[in-house]
C-alpha positions as CSV (number, residue, x, y, z in Angstrom):
1,X,52.5,-17.5,13.2
2,X,49.8,-17.3,10.6
3,X,50.2,-15.4,7.4
4,X,47.1,-13.8,5.8
5,X,46.9,-13.0,2.2
6,X,44.8,-10.0,1.2
7,X,42.6,-10.6,-1.7
8,X,42.2,-7.9,-4.3
9,X,38.5,-6.8,-4.0
10,X,38.4,-4.1,-6.6
11,X,39.5,-4.2,-10.2
12,X,41.4,-1.4,-11.7
13,X,39.4,1.4,-13.3
14,X,40.7,0.6,-16.8
15,X,39.1,-2.9,-16.7
16,X,35.7,-1.5,-15.7
17,X,35.2,0.5,-18.9
18,X,35.9,-2.4,-21.2
19,X,32.6,-4.2,-20.4
20,X,30.7,-2.3,-23.2
21,X,27.9,-0.9,-21.0
22,X,27.6,2.8,-20.8
23,X,26.8,4.2,-17.4
24,X,24.5,7.2,-17.6
25,X,21.1,8.5,-16.9
26,X,18.4,9.4,-19.3
27,X,18.7,7.8,-22.7
28,X,21.7,5.5,-21.9
29,X,21.4,1.9,-20.6
30,X,22.5,1.2,-17.0
31,X,23.6,-2.3,-16.6
32,X,21.9,-4.2,-13.7
33,X,19.3,-1.5,-13.0
34,X,16.8,-2.4,-15.7
35,X,16.8,1.0,-17.2
36,X,16.7,0.9,-20.9
37,X,16.5,3.6,-23.5
38,X,14.0,6.3,-22.7
39,X,13.4,8.9,-20.1
40,X,13.2,8.3,-16.4
41,X,10.0,9.5,-14.9
42,X,10.1,11.1,-11.4
43,X,7.5,11.6,-8.8
44,X,7.4,13.7,-5.6
45,X,6.3,11.8,-2.5
46,X,4.2,13.4,0.2
47,X,7.2,13.5,2.5
48,X,9.0,15.8,-0.1
49,X,11.4,13.1,-1.5
50,X,11.9,13.0,-5.2
51,X,12.0,9.4,-6.4
52,X,11.8,7.3,-9.6
53,X,8.1,6.7,-10.5
54,X,6.8,3.3,-9.7
55,X,5.1,0.9,-12.1
56,X,1.5,0.5,-11.0
57,X,0.3,-2.1,-13.5
58,X,-0.6,-4.8,-11.1
59,X,-3.0,-2.7,-9.0
60,X,-5.4,-2.2,-11.9
61,X,-5.4,1.6,-11.9
62,X,-3.2,4.5,-11.3
63,X,-2.2,3.8,-7.7
64,X,-5.6,2.4,-6.7
65,X,-5.6,-0.3,-4.0
66,X,-8.5,-2.4,-2.6
67,X,-8.7,-2.5,1.2
68,X,-11.0,-4.7,3.3
69,X,-12.2,-2.7,6.4
70,X,-13.5,-4.9,9.1
71,X,-15.8,-3.8,11.9
72,X,-17.1,-5.9,14.7
73,X,-20.1,-7.2,12.8
74,X,-19.4,-6.6,9.1
75,X,-16.8,-5.8,6.5
76,X,-16.4,-3.4,3.6
77,X,-14.2,-3.6,0.5
78,X,-13.0,-0.1,-0.5
79,X,-11.0,1.0,-3.5
80,X,-8.9,4.0,-2.6
81,X,-5.7,5.8,-3.8
82,X,-2.6,4.4,-2.2
83,X,-1.4,8.0,-1.5
84,X,-4.6,8.7,0.6
85,X,-4.5,9.4,4.3
86,X,-6.3,7.5,7.0
87,X,-8.4,10.6,7.5
88,X,-9.7,10.3,4.0
89,X,-10.4,6.6,4.5
90,X,-12.4,7.6,7.6
91,X,-14.5,10.0,5.5
92,X,-15.4,7.2,3.1
93,X,-16.2,4.9,6.0
94,X,-18.5,7.5,7.6
95,X,-20.7,7.3,4.5
96,X,-20.9,3.5,4.7
97,X,-21.2,3.0,8.5
98,X,-23.0,6.2,9.7
99,X,-20.2,6.8,12.2
100,X,-18.6,10.2,12.1
101,X,-14.9,10.3,11.4
102,X,-14.1,11.5,14.9
103,X,-16.0,8.4,16.3
104,X,-13.8,5.9,14.4
105,X,-10.5,4.3,15.4
106,X,-8.6,2.7,12.5
107,X,-6.0,0.0,13.3
108,X,-3.5,-1.5,10.9
109,X,-1.0,-4.1,11.9
110,X,-2.1,-3.8,15.5
111,X,-1.5,-0.1,15.8
112,X,-4.0,2.8,15.8
113,X,-3.2,5.1,12.9
114,X,-3.5,8.9,13.0
115,X,-5.6,10.8,10.4
116,X,-2.6,12.5,8.8
117,X,-0.7,9.2,8.1
118,X,-0.5,8.1,4.5
119,X,-1.6,4.6,3.6
120,X,1.4,3.8,1.4
121,X,3.9,5.2,3.9
122,X,2.6,2.9,6.7
123,X,2.7,-0.1,4.4
124,X,-0.9,-0.6,3.4
125,X,-0.9,-2.6,0.1
126,X,-3.6,-4.1,-2.2
127,X,-5.9,-6.6,-0.4
128,X,-4.7,-5.6,3.1
129,X,-7.1,-5.6,6.1
130,X,-7.8,-2.6,8.3
131,X,-9.8,-2.9,11.5
132,X,-12.3,-0.1,12.4
133,X,-13.5,0.3,16.0
134,X,-15.9,2.8,17.5
135,X,-14.1,5.1,19.9
136,X,-15.0,3.9,23.5
137,X,-15.1,7.5,24.9
138,X,-17.7,8.6,22.3
139,X,-19.6,5.4,22.8
140,X,-19.8,6.1,26.5
141,X,-20.9,9.6,25.9
142,X,-23.7,8.4,23.7
143,X,-24.9,5.9,26.3
144,X,-25.0,8.6,29.0
145,X,-26.9,10.9,26.6
146,X,-29.4,8.1,25.9
147,X,-30.2,7.6,29.6
148,X,-31.8,11.1,29.7
149,X,-30.3,12.2,33.0
150,X,-27.9,15.1,32.8
151,X,-26.4,16.6,36.0
152,X,-26.1,20.4,36.0
153,X,-24.7,22.5,38.8
154,X,-22.0,22.8,41.5
155,X,-20.9,20.1,44.0
156,X,-23.2,21.8,46.7
157,X,-26.3,22.0,44.6
158,X,-27.3,19.5,41.9
159,X,-30.2,19.9,39.5
160,X,-31.3,16.9,37.5
161,X,-33.0,17.7,34.2
């Protein structure tokens, strides 16, 4: 037969208050959390969550990140807000590449991203790479349009223009 001793994991509450640190929010210091005297700044995330404001000193500006967007034959370095959407990134790329936003497909970490997804929510950080491809359906429609033959009519009668 084996006897097990239970270890006391928690100290009594009277011993916790003797450490000298005050536990509060706002002007008080919170031990271990790095909060010193001063006011905590809050921000509202696009998802509706209220969180403590981040420190954006390392990115150079207020939430600005630099992204390298790579196409098949070239690449572009773009500075954009971290809280922007992939749709807004497509609008910037449409000015640089002469491809409409609906003709572009943006891939990050191997997945195609939707226009309404936020860059920071997906995990895009400073100096990350995003791949831009032309939508194959639109590309095919352009090639058919360039050939000059359009078929109009019913299955019984076909008119070539």
